[in-house]
N, C-alpha and C positions, 0 to 999 in steps of 0.2 A: 413529414419533415425529414425522416431518415429512411433510406432504402433498407430493406431487410438484410441484416448482417449475421454472420456466424457468431454464435455465442462463445464466450471464453470464460471458463471457470478455473480460478487459481486458488491455492490454499496457502497457509503460512506455517513456517517452522520457527518455534521459539528459540531465541539465543540466550535467554536469561534463566530459563527453567520452565517447568510445566506442571500442571495438576488441575484438579477439579475446583478446589477451594481457592478463592482469590484473597489477596491481601495478607497472606502469611509472611512472617519474617524471612522464611526460607521456603522456596518452592518444594513441593512433594517430590518432584523429579528433577535432578540437575540436568543441564544441557549436555549433550555429548554427540559425537559423530555418529555413533551407532543408533541413537534414538532418532536423529535427523534422517538417516538412511531409511529407517522404518517408516517414517512419515512419507518420504518420497515414494517408497514402494507401495504404500497404501494408496497414496494419491493416484499412482499409475493404474492401480486395479479399479479405481472408482471414477475415472474419467476427468481428472483434473489435468490441466495443461502444464502449469508451472507452480513452483513453491517460492513464495517470497521469503527471503532471508534478510532480516532487518539489520541496521547498523547504528549503534550509538555508543556512548561512553558510560553514562549512568545506568546501572542495572543490566547492562548487556555483557554477559560473561564471555561469550565467544565472538570472534571477529568474523564479519560476514564473508569477505572475499576468500579467506583461508578455508573457512568451513565449506563454502560453495565449491571451491576447487576440489576438495577431498570428496564431497558427496557426488559431484558430477562424474568423477573417475570411478565411482562404485555403483553407478546406476546407468540405465539404458535409455529410457524414453522421456520421462518427465523433465522439464526444464527448470532452471533456477533463475529467479528474478532477484538480482543482488542489489541491495541498497548501497549507493555510492554518494559520498559528499564532496562536491567540487571544492577545491581549495585545500583539501587534505591530500591530494595527489597532483603531481604534474600532469597536465592534460595529455601530452604525448606519451608519457609513461603509462598512464591508465589506458590510453588507446591501444598501446602495444600489449598490455596485460589482457585486454579484451580479445584481441586477435588470437592470442595464445589459448585462452580458455575457450573461446568460440570453436577453435580447431579441435581441442582436446574433447570437448563435449559434443562435437558434431552438430553445432548450431543450436544447442539447447540453452542459450544464454540471452537474458535481457537485463536491462538496468533500470532500477528505481532511483531516479535522481532526487536526492534529498538535500535541499538547500540549508536546512537547519533553522529552528525557531526559538531555541533556548540559549540566551547569551551566556549563562553560566556553564552550560555544557560545551558550547563552542570554545569558551576560554580554556577548558581542559585540554583542548587540542592546540591552543595557542592562536585561535582565530578571534579577532576583535572587530571585524567589520560590522557595520550596522546593517539593518534589515535590507534596505534597498541595494546597498553595495553588494551584499551576498548574492542577490538575485541578478545583478549585472554581471558578477563573476560567473554565476551559473550559466548565463546566456553565452558568454565567451567559451566556457568549457564545453558546452554542448556543440557549439558551432565548430570548434577546432576538432573535436573527436569525429564529428560527422564528415568533415572534409578529409581527415586522415584516413577514414575508412572507405572513402570514395575514389581515391586516386593514389598512386605511388609517386606521383610527380611532387617534387619539393615545392614548398611555398613559404612566404614570409607572412607573419601575422603581427600586427601592431594594435593591441587593444589596451584597455585601461589596466587590466590585471595580468595579461600574458603578452610577452614580446618574444616572438620566435623567429629564428633565422634559418631558412631552408630546411624546415622540419618536414619529415616524411617517414613513412613506414615501408619496410622492404616487401611486406606481403599484406594482403587485404583479408578481412574476416571472411569466414565461410558464408555468412549471411550477407547478401548484397547491401552495401552501404552501412553494414554493421547492425548490431542488435537494436531492438526497439527501445525507445525512451519512454518509460512510464513515469509521469511527472505530475505532481499536485501542488496546490497552494491556493489559498482563498483571497490573498491580497491582490490589489490591482496590478502591482509589479509582477507577481507570480503568474497571473492570468496572461499578461502580455508575453512573458517568456514561454508559457505553455502554448499559446496560440501560434507562436513562431516555430517552436522546435519539438513539442511533444508529439509522440505517436499515439499515446493514450493519456488523456487528461484524467487524473484520479481525484476523487472526492471522498471524504469521510461521510458516514451516514448522517443525514439530516432529514427534516420533514420534506415530503415530496415536492411541495411548492417551492421550497428553497432550492432543491436540486434542479427543478425545472428552470427556475430563474437563472441559476448559474450556467446551465447548459446554453440557454438563449444568449447570455452575455458572451460566453466563449465562442459560440457560432458567429456572432457579429465580429468579434476580434479576428477570428480565423479568416473570415471573408475580407476584412480590411487588409490583412497581410497578403491576400491573393495566393494562398497556398494551393498547389495542385493536388497534394495528397490530403485526404480528409483526416481529421482528428477523431479518434474513437473516444468514448467516454466510459470511465470505469468507476466502480464503487468498492471501497474498502469497508467491510462491515462484519460484525460477529453474528453467529447463529446459535440460538438455543431452540432446538427442534425436538419434539417428542410426539408420540402417537396422538395425544390430545393436547388442547390448549391448557387445561388444568395441570397436566403433568409437566408441561414446559414451564409454566409459571412457578410451579413448586420447585423445579430444578433451578431456575434462575434465583429464586429466593434462597435456596440452600447454598448456592455458590458464594453468597455474601455472609453466610452464617458465622464464619470465623474472623470476619473483619473487626478490628478493634472499634468499640463504640465511639471512642473519641475521633477516629477517622471518619466515621459516618456523620457524626455531628459537625465536624469541620467542613465536610462536603456540602452540608446544608447552609452553613452560616458564613464562613469566611471565604470560600472559593467563589461565591456568587453573592452580590453582583460584581465583586472585584475581579473581573475576568480579563482586564486589559493586560496584554502581554504582546511581545513581538509577533508571535504566531497568531495570525488572524483566524486560521482554522481552529486552533485550540480554544480561542476565545468563543468562537461559535459553538463548539462542543459544550463548553461550560455554561453558556447561556441556555442551551437546550436543556441541560441538566437542571438548571435553576427553575425551569418551568415544569419539572416532573412532579408527579404526585408522590404520596408517601411511600409507594413501592417502587419509585424511580421510573415510572412509565411517562414518557413525554406525550404519547398518544397510544391508542390501542396497538399492541404488539411491538411497539417501538420503545426499547428499554435502555435507560442510561446508567444502569447499575455498574457496568464494568468501568465506566469513567470515574467512579468513586476511587478506584485503586490504581488506575493507570492513566497516563496521558496519551494523546494521540487518538487513534480510532477506538473510542470507548462506547459506541452505540451498538445495539444488538436487535435483531428481529427475534421475538419470542413467540412461539405458537406451535400449533400442530404442523405436521409435515405439509399438509395441503395449504394451511394458512401461510406458512413461510414461502412456499412455492408461489402462491398468489401475490405475495408482497414483492418477490423478486420479479415477477412478470409485470407488476405495476411499474417497477423501475425500468424495465426493458421498454415499456410503452413510452417512457420519457426520452429514450434514446441511449440508455445505458446498456452496453452489450458485453462489457468486461467486468468480471467480479473477482475481488480478492477476499475470500471468506476465511473465517477462523472460528474456533470453538474450543472450549476447555473440557478435558485435556485434548490437545491438538491431534493426537494419534487416533483415539477412539472416535472423536467427533468428525475427523476426516472420513472415516468409514460410514458413520451415521448419516452425515449430510450427503455424501456421495451415493449411498445406497437408497436413501429414503426421500431425499428432496430433489436432487438434480434430475432424476428421471421425470418427475412431475413437471419441473420447469421446462425441460426439453419438449415434452409432450404438449404442454400448453403453448409453447412458442410455435410449434408446427401448426397448431390450430389457429394461431393469430393470422389475420389477413395481411 
């Protein structure tokens, strides 16, 4: 189905805090520029291409764009994948910010386009559009930025959300046609936007058959749009890897040891099956967790424990180094060649995964036909 592609491994930098134990009222390590730079430098040593810097209002202490700008000025090789929410920026202004940072970083910039799925959080920014309207706005945002990064000729744009007269940029990004768009979303509207404009279509961890079905759906949509450039498929997932499966499972269990019992009970009783919310992807994560066993395993090595204390990408692969590598290779066999990985704490686990798991994945991939 897919020609053999180059693998891309990325890591994450926390903007709310970090530590081993999950669900504490205050993280063991506060976020800081210095800590983020350490993660970038560790990622560089162990073969990661980029670091995702997330963007939110609730529980996100540091702002993504400001942090990324500072870190890129203090590092050399690893790139920053910066989360950006359309609607919170003027598209031409953001396009110019990108040109500036792309030049400063010597092309080490990409964008994680986040449409937003929590109405209460969107309202904190003064954004009250409904789900489908937000995705229509995202489509216009991506279209305008890509055109501004492709030509210095002025143009008019008449859309539902943006009306621009003779908009243009004086200079183009260092990267031809601008940084890559990493974009995700499980709803029908999100898939349509992704099929048209995403360079990498991102998914959160799900059962392998679910991922295979989504990739097949996206491939059909991409074909329908007649795109000349292929869409790559990416997976955002956590890793708990140790020398043996027993050690990995013990580590995962300990990570939840300080979570309030009431929070654990709520995750069992009130969050499922009442999972309907505007974010289809989040609903799917909670549904998976609702099918987990008493230790939060949805299936062997596939753990939902992190989703108990955080929204978004809450699934993890738990196992020995070899088992985790084999599971990643299974995903690669589905057509996934881009990974955004993470682990707690992010600094030490960046080295652990980079040193002990990625070489096994690369070796296994070379042996694949």
